N, C-alpha and C positions, 0 to 999 in steps of 0.2 A: 724490212725485210730484217731476217738473222744474219747476226755474223758466221757466214758459212764456215767452215774449217776444221780442217782434224789436228795441228799442233798448237793448240790450246790448255787450257788446265786449271779447273772454280779452285786446284790446290794453294794451298799456300805457300813460301820457296819453307824444304826442309818438310815436310810437313807429309808423312809419307805412312798416318795411324787410317785406319781402313771408315770410310766414310757409313759400311756397313757395319751392325753389327754381325751379320752372319761370316764364315770364314773359306766359305764354299765360293768357287773359283764362279765370276764369268767370262760364258767360251763367246770368242769371236770365232765364227767359221765364215773362211773368204777364201780363194782364192787364189789375185790379187794384194804378189808378200809386200808394195806397200803403202798399200790400204789397213791389210792386219798390224804393221806394225806402226800402223799414225792410233790406231784403234786401241789399241794393245801400250802403244805410249802413253793416251790420253786417261786413262782408265788405268794405269797405274799410280801413273802422276798425282792425279785424286787420290789414293788411296787403297785402289778398287785389286783385289788378287785377279787374276788375269791366264787362259788355259787357251789357248789360245789351237787355229785346226785347220789346212787347209782348203779340208775338199769334206765334204760331206759327210765320206766313206771312215775318214781318220777320227774324227768327231766321233762313227759311229760303233769303232771298233776301239775307243780311249778312254771313253765319259764313265759309260757303265752307273750314268743317275747321277754323274757327283755336281754342277752345273748348279750355280742359283738361279741362271735366264738365260737367255743365249739370243746372243746375233748376231742373225746369218745373212748371204749375199744372195738372191736370189737369181745368178748368171753365173749357176757354176759347172761344171763340165759335167760328165756321169748323174749327176741328183744334180738339182737345183735346187736352192733355199724352198719353196711352196713341195717339191717331194718330198722335201725330209721331212718335213711338218708334216706332210700326211703319211708319213710312216713312222714318226713321239708319235702323232694323233693315235692312230691307229694299234697302238700297244698299250692306248693308257695313261701317257705322259702328256703328265698337263702343266709345265715351266712355262713359262714366262719366255716370249718369242719375240723379235722386233726383225723384223725382216728390213732390208738395205738391201737397191734398185741406180741401175744409173738410168733405167726405162722405165717407169711406171706406165700404170697402164688399171686405165675402168679393168680391166677382166683378169690383175694379179691381186689388186685393192677387193674386185669380191672374192674370188683362190685363196685369198690370205682370211677372211672375214670367214667365212665356213668351216676353216679348217681352226677358228680362234686364234689366229694370229694377230695381239695387240694392237700391235701398230707396225706399218712402209712407209719406210722414211727413204728419201733421195737423197743422193749422194751429189751430191759428197755431205756429208750430216751437217747441220746442226748441232755445235753442245749443249746446246738448251734444250734441245729434244732430245740426244741421248743421256742427256741424264737426269731426262725425264720419264726416264725409260726405267734407267742404271731404279733409278732413288727411288720406283715401287714395286722391288722387288723382297724388299724387305718387310 
């Protein structure tokens, strides 16, 4: 089983160069501030530009289609990750989408597949799984 933690990095100490050649941020949409900051830390430590949002509404208001890919929590107040995916896909937005959840279920996986969500991962995330998604954004 892969080691599961948020506060680890694959970047060498002092290495702040982006792993990706793209300067657009990776959006993290997560209502739990601890998880949000941990994911931000891991990605920035690996050299990625990150934009964080504490709700789907904040993301929809501020993103303007700039994020390279999205890491989205499923269980958020007001709008779930799958509802956000539905909204974006219905607008023709096909950016890569990683759904994260502490309570995965067959119905979440099925709906995610219908919406073209690339991956559903259980919290806590394994860094290998997270970076596998990120590396495909290029």
